N, C-alpha and C positions, 0 to 999 in steps of 0.2 A: 482092583484087578482081580481077575479069575484067579483061583487057587494054584491051577496048571501054571499060568504065566508069572505069579508071583514065586512059585516053587523054582522056575526056570532062571529068574532074576537072581534069586538068591544063589544058586548054584554057581552062576556064573561069576557074581561077586566074589565068591568063596574061592574060585579058581584063579582069579586074579592076583592072590598072594599078597606079599607085602608090597607097599608102596613108599618109594623113597621119602624122609622125612624133609629133604631140601637143607635149610639152615636152621641150627640150633644153637640156642643161646642161653646160657647160664653160668653162674647161678644170679638169682634175683638179690639186689642189696639194696639197703638202707644205709647209707655210710655217714660214718661219725668224722668230725674234723681231726685232720692228721692222720687218717686211716690209709693204708696202701690195700689196693683193691686190684685183684684179678679176673676180669671177666672172660669166660671161656666162648668162643664161636667154632663152631664144627659144621661141614657141609658135607652132603653125599651125592652132590650133583654131578661132580667130576670138573666143576669150573675152575678157571686158573685165577680168576680176579675174586678178591674179598674186599670189603669195605667196612669201616665203622664211620658212624654219623653220631651226632650229637644233636639232641633239640632240648632248647632253654624254654621255659614257660613263656608262651605268646609269641615264638619265634617259629621258623622252618628249620627244616633239618641242616646241618653244617658238617663237612666231612673232616672227619679226625685225622684218619690216616688210610691208605688203600695198599693192596699189593697185587701186583700183576701174576703172583705166583712163582713155586719152586722152580727149577731146582736150587736158584741163588738165593731165594729168600727174602729178595727184593720187596723193599716196602718205601712207600713215599708219605710225605707229610702233607696234611691238608692244611687247613687255614684257621687250627686250633692251638692254642698255648701248648708249651713244652712239657705240661705235667701228665701228658699220655705218653706211652711207648707200646710198642707193638713187636712180634715175632712171627716168623712163617717159616716154620721148619717141616712143614709137610703141606700137601696140596688140600688137605681136609681140615686143618687147623690154623686158625687167626688170633692168637688171644690177645687181649686189649689190658695194659694195666695203667691205673689211674696212681702216681706216685704219692701224693699227699692231698687228700680232699681238702678244701676249704670253705668257709661259711658261703660264698658266692656261687658256688656249683650247686645248682638245683636243677640239674639238667637229667636227661633220659638218653643213655645211648644204644644204640642200635648197630646190629651186625648183618651185613647184607652180602 
């Protein structure tokens, strides 16, 4: 690119400001048996619906829980066992709690 054009591109990008992060999931855990874990999921896209999925090695995604959003904080259980629980106190947050990890759980959990 010519220096003038490059300068214009950089200036335009700087003027764009902050871009929404979308969906953020943290922290990252390696869980030990019997441990209770709370995974946080936040979004800044103003969506009502949020989802938690689980992926076991060699398998596709399976729905754990979903929420159509506040104000009631309604959540629905997916096709996973009862050792997961969720809450939805605000539009932005949808934490997932694994009540007690066992040796057969070698999954990765995803928020969307």
